N, C-alpha and C positions, 0 to 999 in steps of 0.2 A: 371488397378488395380488388384493387388494380395491380398493374406492373410495378407502380412505384413501391407499393407495399412488398411485393416479392424481392425487389432489390434492397429495400431498407431493412427487411426483418428475416431474410433468408440469405441472400449473397453476401452483404456486408458484415454480418456476423461471422459467417465462416471465414471470410477474408481476413477480418479483425483476429481471430482466433489463429489463423494459420500464421500471420505474420508475428503474433504474440509466441508461439512456440518455436518455429524456424528462427525468428530473430534472436532469441535467447540462446539458441544452439548457436549460431554464427557468432553471437558477441562474446560467448564463452571460449569458443574454440580459436577465434582469431584477435579478441582484444581484452584477455584475461588482466592485463596491467589497467586497462580502463574500467575494469569491473569494480567500481569504487563510488562512494559519495563525493569524493573531493572534499573531505571534512575541511571546515573554516573555523573550527574551535579555537585555533591559535590566534586569530584575528579578533574575536569578539565572543566572550562567553555569557556575559550578563543578561542579555535578551535570549540566547540560546537556552540557558537554564530554565527559563519559562516556557518559551515557545515549542520546544523540542518535545518534552514530555507531554503536554497538551496534545500537540498533533498527533504523536505517535500512538498514546493512549486512546485518543478518541478515534483515530482511524482503525484502531484494533477492534474496538466495540463496535465500530460501523461495520467492519468486515463481517463480525459474528452475527450481527443483525440481518445482513444481506444473506449470508449462508442460511440461516434459519427462514427468513421470509421467502428467499427464493428457491431454496433446495428441499425444504420440507412441505410435502402437500398438506393442504387444509385438513384432508380426511385423517391425517396421522395425529394432528395437534387436538382434533375432536375425539379421536378414539382414546386418548389418554385423559380425557375430561377437562380440557383447556377450551372453554368457550370462544366464539370468535370476538365477543365483546371484551373478554379479558385479555386475549392475545392482542387485540389492536391497541387496548389501553397500554399494556406493557410495552409493545412496539414503539408506540409513539412517545411514551414517556422516555424510555432509554434511548431511543433513537434520536429525540430532540437534544438531550443533554450531550450525548455523544458528538451530534452533527455540529451543535454550537461550539463544543470544546475544541473538536477539529478545524472549525472554521477559525476561531479565535487565536489557536496556535499556529495556524498557517497565516494568519495576518501578522502575528508578531514576528514569525520568520521572514515574510515577504518585506516587512518594514526594516528590520535587521538587514537584509540583504541590499536594500536599497539606500539606507543611510550609513552604512559602515564601509568606508572607501575601499579597503582591501578585499572586503566579501563582494562588493559590487562589480569590482575589476575581474574578479575572477568566475563572474556570472556570463555564461555563454548564451548566444541567441537560442540554443537548444534548450537551455535551462529556462529561458523565459517563456517560450512557446509551452514547455511542459507544464510550468506553473499556471499559465493561462487555462490550459484545458483541465488541470486538476482543480483549479478553483471553480471553473464551470460546472464541472461534474459534481462538486460538492455543494455548490449553491443550488443547482437543480434538484438535487437528492433532498437537501434539507428543506427547500420550498414545497416538496411533496408531502413531507412529514409535517410540517406545520399546518399544510391545507387539509391534512388528514384529520386534525382536530375537528373542522367543521365539514369534513365530508369532500368526496371528490365527484360530486353530481351524480353519485349512483354506481361509480366505477370502482371495482374492488381489485386491487393489483394481485390478490391471491387468486383471482378467478381469470386474469388475464396475463400480466406480466410474468408471474411465477410459472405457468403452465407453458407459456412460449419460451422462456429460459430453459426450463428442463427439457423441451422438445428438441432444442438446437442440439443438445448432448445426446440425446435418443437417436439422432439423426432421422427425425420425423418432424420437422419444422412446421409450425403451425402459425403463419404470419398473420392470419386473420384475428388472432387474440391480441396481438400488439396494435394492429390496425383500430382495435376497438378500446384500446386503453387511452387515457386522456393525453393531451399535449405536454404535459409536465412530466409524466413517465416517459413518453417518447423521446423528448429532448434529454432526459437524464440517460436514457439507455443509449443513444447516438454519441453523446459525450462521453460516456464510459466505453464504447466500442472504439472511439478514437484515442482515448488513453490507452486503451490495451494495445492498440496498433503502434503506439509510438514508445511504448514502456521499454522494449529491449535496446532502444537507442539512445536512452536518457539515464540519469543517475538513479532513477528508480530501480534499476537491477539490483541494488545493494539489497533490497528486500528478500532475495533468495540466497544471500549470504549467510552463513552462519560458522563461527569458528570452531566446528566441531574437532577438528584436527588438534586443536590446542590441548585437549584432554587425554590424547592418545601419543602424542609426540614425545620422544624421549627427551630427558634433561640434557640441558648444554651446559657441559662442565668446562670450566675456565682454569687453566693451570699456568703458572709463571715458569718462566725458564730459569729464573735466578734463585739461587739459594736463600738469599736475604730478600724478604719482602720489604722494599722501602728502605728508609735510612736508620729506622729504629729497630730494637731488637724485638723479637717475637715474644709477646706476653705468654705466660704459663696457660697452659690449656689450649693453646692454638698452634702447636706444633705441627709441622707438616707430616703428612702421610706418605711414606714412599720417598724416592729420591726426585731430583729434578729430571725433567724430561731433555733427552738429548736430540 
């Protein structure tokens, strides 16, 4: 382990996470109106109907897989009777399907964005850079999954990448673990850290948006100021309740 390992696997992760947290706070506080995906559904919906579900459901399963693979120690899965062989078979099978689905969905969305004039015109340089980093991260991760079918030359990410990842949040970083991981895992980790760093300043912030207020907001009541609604007589059963507003 050398100074570069300390920079890459200790300093860079903490800088990335700091930007991720502080950046989201700043964006929400000073750019609430920009906290949006800038939907382009009105411009084109046929390709969006296929690409969006593939990408979003794929990335959801990819996220679940990463939470399990990085957050759950190997000893826990072994304690509940899940062997290492069964775990890797499940991870590779589900991970490959989710990864390819995500990549195909992203490909459709990028094709749509490039070939649909109004959608391409609404694409900023910020969007292009974000899509580049996102695509690299997915490709590096998928390549690791595919290579997992034939092995990683004796490197098990549950003995290297996963403990390193958890050590960052324990504030007891172990850079020697990532230094021992393969180049594929290292590239995937670095691209993911870059993605987290730019996340707050891109359209990806919509991931943390949920219309929870919709379920608790009061009803909006519309009343007319006129006694007569339109030019026709009010049908039976639709008589007004109360008098007109003044």
